[in-house]
LODO-899022 format. One record per residue: residue number from 1; residue in one letter; x, y, z of N, C-alpha, C in turn. Coordinates in steps of 0.001 Angstrom, whole numbers. Layout:
LODO-899022
<mike><k>NUM</k><r>a</r><n_X>X</n_X><n_Y>Y</n_Y><n_Z>Z</n_Z><ca_X>X</ca_X><ca_Y>Y</ca_Y><ca_Z>Z</ca_Z><c_X>X</c_X><c_Y>Y</c_Y><c_Z>Z</c_Z></mike>
...
***
This chain:
LODO-899022
<mike><k>1</k><r>m</r><n_X>828</n_X><n_Y>-1309</n_Y><n_Z>47</n_Z><ca_X>-49</ca_X><ca_Y>-5</ca_Y><ca_Z>12</ca_Z><c_X>829</c_X><c_Y>1344</c_Y><c_Z>43</c_Z></mike>
<mike><k>2</k><r>n</r><n_X>561</n_X><n_Y>2234</n_Y><n_Z>-799</n_Z><ca_X>1349</ca_X><ca_Y>3274</ca_Y><ca_Z>-1090</ca_Z><c_X>646</c_X><c_Y>4386</c_Y><c_Z>186</c_Z></mike>
<mike><k>3</k><r>e</r><n_X>1723</n_X><n_Y>5322</n_Y><n_Z>624</n_Z><ca_X>1140</ca_X><ca_Y>6205</ca_Y><ca_Z>1571</ca_Z><c_X>1383</c_X><c_Y>7677</c_Y><c_Z>690</c_Z></mike>
<mike><k>4</k><r>l</r><n_X>364</n_X><n_Y>8540</n_Y><n_Z>915</n_Z><ca_X>374</ca_X><ca_Y>9931</ca_Y><ca_Z>292</ca_Z><c_X>516</c_X><c_Y>10627</c_Y><c_Z>1463</c_Z></mike>
<mike><k>5</k><r>v</r><n_X>1248</n_X><n_Y>11748</n_Y><n_Z>1648</n_Z><ca_X>1517</ca_X><ca_Y>12748</ca_Y><ca_Z>2892</ca_Z><c_X>1043</c_X><c_Y>13921</c_Y><c_Z>2397</c_Z></mike>
<mike><k>6</k><r>f</r><n_X>367</n_X><n_Y>14527</n_Y><n_Z>3095</n_Z><ca_X>-197</ca_X><ca_Y>16032</ca_Y><ca_Z>2743</ca_Z><c_X>258</c_X><c_Y>17108</c_Y><c_Z>3710</c_Z></mike>
<mike><k>7</k><r>e</r><n_X>648</n_X><n_Y>18048</n_Y><n_Z>3236</n_Z><ca_X>1016</ca_X><ca_Y>19365</ca_Y><ca_Z>4005</ca_Z><c_X>-398</c_X><c_Y>20051</c_Y><c_Z>4078</c_Z></mike>
<mike><k>8</k><r>v</r><n_X>-1013</n_X><n_Y>20363</n_Y><n_Z>5425</n_Z><ca_X>-2110</ca_X><ca_Y>21203</ca_Y><ca_Z>5607</ca_Z><c_X>-1677</c_X><c_Y>22490</c_Y><c_Z>6090</c_Z></mike>
<mike><k>9</k><r>t</r><n_X>-2248</n_X><n_Y>23754</n_Y><n_Z>5564</n_Z><ca_X>-2181</ca_X><ca_Y>24938</ca_Y><ca_Z>5950</ca_Z><c_X>-3396</c_X><c_Y>25516</c_Y><c_Z>6151</c_Z></mike>
<mike><k>10</k><r>q</r><n_X>-3376</n_X><n_Y>26433</n_Y><n_Z>7265</n_Z><ca_X>-4721</ca_X><ca_Y>27270</ca_Y><ca_Z>7302</ca_Z><c_X>-4403</c_X><c_Y>28529</c_Y><c_Z>6592</c_Z></mike>
<mike><k>11</k><r>e</r><n_X>-5290</n_X><n_Y>29154</n_Y><n_Z>5751</n_Z><ca_X>-5068</ca_X><ca_Y>30405</ca_Y><ca_Z>5171</ca_Z><c_X>-5697</c_X><c_Y>31537</c_Y><c_Z>6129</c_Z></mike>
<mike><k>12</k><r>a</r><n_X>-5212</n_X><n_Y>32771</n_Y><n_Z>5801</n_Z><ca_X>-5555</ca_X><ca_Y>34049</ca_Y><ca_Z>6471</ca_Z><c_X>-7169</c_X><c_Y>34089</c_Y><c_Z>6720</c_Z></mike>
<mike><k>13</k><r>d</r><n_X>-7742</n_X><n_Y>33803</n_Y><n_Z>5607</n_Z><ca_X>-9287</ca_X><ca_Y>33744</ca_Y><ca_Z>5666</ca_Z><c_X>-10041</c_X><c_Y>32778</c_Y><c_Z>6561</c_Z></mike>
<mike><k>14</k><r>g</r><n_X>-9086</n_X><n_Y>31694</n_Y><n_Z>6742</n_Z><ca_X>-9768</ca_X><ca_Y>30552</ca_Y><ca_Z>7715</ca_Z><c_X>-9962</c_X><c_Y>29237</c_Y><c_Z>7178</c_Z></mike>
<mike><k>15</k><r>g</r><n_X>-9917</n_X><n_Y>29316</n_Y><n_Z>5773</n_Z><ca_X>-9790</ca_X><ca_Y>28157</ca_Y><ca_Z>4982</ca_Z><c_X>-8855</c_X><c_Y>27469</c_Y><c_Z>5266</c_Z></mike>
<mike><k>16</k><r>f</r><n_X>-8671</n_X><n_Y>26185</n_Y><n_Z>4514</n_Z><ca_X>-7488</ca_X><ca_Y>25107</ca_Y><ca_Z>4638</ca_Z><c_X>-7136</c_X><c_Y>24866</c_Y><c_Z>3219</c_Z></mike>
<mike><k>17</k><r>v</r><n_X>-5976</n_X><n_Y>24424</n_Y><n_Z>3069</n_Z><ca_X>-5218</ca_X><ca_Y>23988</ca_Y><ca_Z>1790</ca_Z><c_X>-4379</c_X><c_Y>22643</c_Y><c_Z>2109</c_Z></mike>
<mike><k>18</k><r>a</r><n_X>-4647</n_X><n_Y>21744</n_Y><n_Z>1322</n_Z><ca_X>-3847</ca_X><ca_Y>20520</ca_Y><ca_Z>1165</ca_Z><c_X>-3191</c_X><c_Y>20281</c_Y><c_Z>194</c_Z></mike>
<mike><k>19</k><r>e</r><n_X>-1783</n_X><n_Y>19778</n_Y><n_Z>283</n_Z><ca_X>-923</ca_X><ca_Y>19840</ca_Y><ca_Z>-804</ca_Z><c_X>-323</c_X><c_Y>18405</c_Y><c_Z>-508</c_Z></mike>
<mike><k>20</k><r>c</r><n_X>-205</n_X><n_Y>17615</n_Y><n_Z>-1520</n_Z><ca_X>346</ca_X><ca_Y>16172</ca_Y><ca_Z>-1287</ca_Z><c_X>1938</c_X><c_Y>16554</c_Y><c_Z>-1587</c_Z></mike>
<mike><k>21</k><r>l</r><n_X>2724</n_X><n_Y>15978</n_Y><n_Z>-862</n_Z><ca_X>4375</ca_X><ca_Y>16142</ca_Y><ca_Z>-864</ca_Z><c_X>4840</c_X><c_Y>15414</c_Y><c_Z>-1884</c_Z></mike>
<mike><k>22</k><r>s</r><n_X>4388</n_X><n_Y>14415</n_Y><n_Z>-2436</n_Z><ca_X>5080</ca_X><ca_Y>13459</ca_Y><ca_Z>-3427</ca_Z><c_X>4247</c_X><c_Y>13412</c_Y><c_Z>-4861</c_Z></mike>
<mike><k>23</k><r>e</r><n_X>3145</n_X><n_Y>13681</n_Y><n_Z>-4903</n_Z><ca_X>2240</ca_X><ca_Y>13816</ca_Y><ca_Z>-6071</ca_Z><c_X>1799</c_X><c_Y>15146</c_Y><c_Z>-6452</c_Z></mike>
<mike><k>24</k><r>n</r><n_X>1228</n_X><n_Y>15290</n_Y><n_Z>-7472</n_Z><ca_X>562</ca_X><ca_Y>16602</ca_Y><ca_Z>-7882</ca_Z><c_X>-901</c_X><c_Y>16659</c_Y><c_Z>-7717</c_Z></mike>
<mike><k>25</k><r>i</r><n_X>-1046</n_X><n_Y>16566</n_Y><n_Z>-6153</n_Z><ca_X>-2427</ca_X><ca_Y>16318</ca_Y><ca_Z>-5802</ca_Z><c_X>-2747</c_X><c_Y>17810</c_Y><c_Z>-4787</c_Z></mike>
<mike><k>26</k><r>f</r><n_X>-3837</n_X><n_Y>18513</n_Y><n_Z>-4936</n_Z><ca_X>-3922</ca_X><ca_Y>19716</ca_Y><ca_Z>-4209</ca_Z><c_X>-5477</c_X><c_Y>19803</c_Y><c_Z>-4207</c_Z></mike>
<mike><k>27</k><r>t</r><n_X>-5783</n_X><n_Y>20462</n_Y><n_Z>-2924</n_Z><ca_X>-7339</ca_X><ca_Y>20791</ca_Y><ca_Z>-2794</ca_Z><c_X>-7286</c_X><c_Y>21740</c_Y><c_Z>-1689</c_Z></mike>
<mike><k>28</k><r>q</r><n_X>-8403</n_X><n_Y>22413</n_Y><n_Z>-1662</n_Z><ca_X>-8817</ca_X><ca_Y>23379</ca_Y><ca_Z>-543</ca_Z><c_X>-10370</c_X><c_Y>23230</c_Y><c_Z>87</c_Z></mike>
<mike><k>29</k><r>a</r><n_X>-10525</n_X><n_Y>23880</n_Y><n_Z>1284</n_Z><ca_X>-12043</ca_X><ca_Y>23971</ca_Y><ca_Z>1616</ca_Z><c_X>-12075</c_X><c_Y>25020</c_Y><c_Z>2644</c_Z></mike>
<mike><k>30</k><r>h</r><n_X>-13144</n_X><n_Y>25280</n_Y><n_Z>2957</n_Z><ca_X>-13492</ca_X><ca_Y>26269</ca_Y><ca_Z>4120</ca_Z><c_X>-13414</c_X><c_Y>25696</c_Y><c_Z>5593</c_Z></mike>
<mike><k>31</k><r>n</r><n_X>-13518</n_X><n_Y>24357</n_Y><n_Z>5890</n_Z><ca_X>-13310</ca_X><ca_Y>23951</ca_Y><ca_Z>7075</ca_Z><c_X>-12759</c_X><c_Y>22710</c_Y><c_Z>7052</c_Z></mike>
<mike><k>32</k><r>w</r><n_X>-12360</n_X><n_Y>22048</n_Y><n_Z>8076</n_Z><ca_X>-11470</ca_X><ca_Y>20741</ca_Y><ca_Z>8344</ca_Z><c_X>-12177</c_X><c_Y>19580</c_Y><c_Z>7785</c_Z></mike>
<mike><k>33</k><r>e</r><n_X>-13574</n_X><n_Y>19641</n_Y><n_Z>8327</n_Z><ca_X>-14283</ca_X><ca_Y>18192</ca_Y><ca_Z>7623</ca_Z><c_X>-14386</c_X><c_Y>18296</c_Y><c_Z>6023</c_Z></mike>
<mike><k>34</k><r>e</r><n_X>-14515</n_X><n_Y>19625</n_Y><n_Z>5332</n_Z><ca_X>-14789</ca_X><ca_Y>19596</ca_Y><ca_Z>4052</ca_Z><c_X>-13425</c_X><c_Y>19357</c_Y><c_Z>3279</c_Z></mike>
<mike><k>35</k><r>l</r><n_X>-12483</n_X><n_Y>19806</n_Y><n_Z>4090</n_Z><ca_X>-11027</ca_X><ca_Y>19542</ca_Y><ca_Z>3504</ca_Z><c_X>-10750</c_X><c_Y>18091</c_Y><c_Z>3491</c_Z></mike>
<mike><k>36</k><r>r</r><n_X>-11030</n_X><n_Y>17374</n_Y><n_Z>4630</n_Z><ca_X>-10877</ca_X><ca_Y>15864</ca_Y><ca_Z>4556</ca_Z><c_X>-11515</c_X><c_Y>15062</c_Y><c_Z>3368</c_Z></mike>
<mike><k>37</k><r>q</r><n_X>-12951</n_X><n_Y>15577</n_Y><n_Z>3281</n_Z><ca_X>-13609</ca_X><ca_Y>14948</ca_Y><ca_Z>2140</ca_Z><c_X>-13136</c_X><c_Y>15012</c_Y><c_Z>774</c_Z></mike>
<mike><k>38</k><r>n</r><n_X>-12680</n_X><n_Y>16585</n_Y><n_Z>571</n_Z><ca_X>-12079</ca_X><ca_Y>16811</ca_Y><ca_Z>-800</ca_Z><c_X>-10545</c_X><c_Y>16124</c_Y><c_Z>-823</c_Z></mike>
<mike><k>39</k><r>v</r><n_X>-9817</n_X><n_Y>15644</n_Y><n_Z>128</n_Z><ca_X>-8697</ca_X><ca_Y>15116</ca_Y><ca_Z>-123</ca_Z><c_X>-8930</c_X><c_Y>13792</c_Y><c_Z>-456</c_Z></mike>
<mike><k>40</k><r>k</r><n_X>-10015</n_X><n_Y>12806</n_Y><n_Z>-21</n_Z><ca_X>-10413</ca_X><ca_Y>11774</ca_Y><ca_Z>-262</ca_Z><c_X>-10757</c_X><c_Y>11692</c_Y><c_Z>-1513</c_Z></mike>
<mike><k>41</k><r>k</r><n_X>-11702</n_X><n_Y>12703</n_Y><n_Z>-2203</n_Z><ca_X>-12129</ca_X><ca_Y>12711</ca_Y><ca_Z>-3700</ca_Z><c_X>-10779</c_X><c_Y>12999</c_Y><c_Z>-4643</c_Z></mike>
<mike><k>42</k><r>a</r><n_X>-9834</n_X><n_Y>13751</n_Y><n_Z>-4114</n_Z><ca_X>-8835</ca_X><ca_Y>14195</ca_Y><ca_Z>-5110</ca_Z><c_X>-7767</c_X><c_Y>12783</c_Y><c_Z>-5240</c_Z></mike>
<mike><k>43</k><r>v</r><n_X>-7908</n_X><n_Y>12067</n_Y><n_Z>-3936</n_Z><ca_X>-6845</ca_X><ca_Y>10832</ca_Y><ca_Z>-4310</ca_Z><c_X>-7707</c_X><c_Y>9938</c_Y><c_Z>-4870</c_Z></mike>
<mike><k>44</k><r>s</r><n_X>-8818</n_X><n_Y>9795</n_Y><n_Z>-4687</n_Z><ca_X>-9394</ca_X><ca_Y>8848</ca_Y><ca_Z>-5501</ca_Z><c_X>-9504</c_X><c_Y>9067</c_Y><c_Z>-6901</c_Z></mike>
<mike><k>45</k><r>a</r><n_X>-9646</n_X><n_Y>10251</n_Y><n_Z>-7502</n_Z><ca_X>-9360</ca_X><ca_Y>10684</ca_Y><ca_Z>-8769</ca_Z><c_X>-8116</c_X><c_Y>10419</c_Y><c_Z>-9471</c_Z></mike>
<mike><k>46</k><r>f</r><n_X>-7208</n_X><n_Y>10490</n_Y><n_Z>-8491</n_Z><ca_X>-5878</ca_X><ca_Y>10598</ca_Y><ca_Z>-8967</ca_Z><c_X>-5499</c_X><c_Y>9035</c_Y><c_Z>-9456</c_Z></mike>
***
């Protein structure tokens, strides 16, 4: 099983950004739960 590591940062407006450190996967969201769902969707699409 491969492991993808994401760096998560909180933006000045309160939103979150997640960027994969090893692949070209990037997503953002307004809150933590939305970010988790967006990361799952982005990974499954990858």
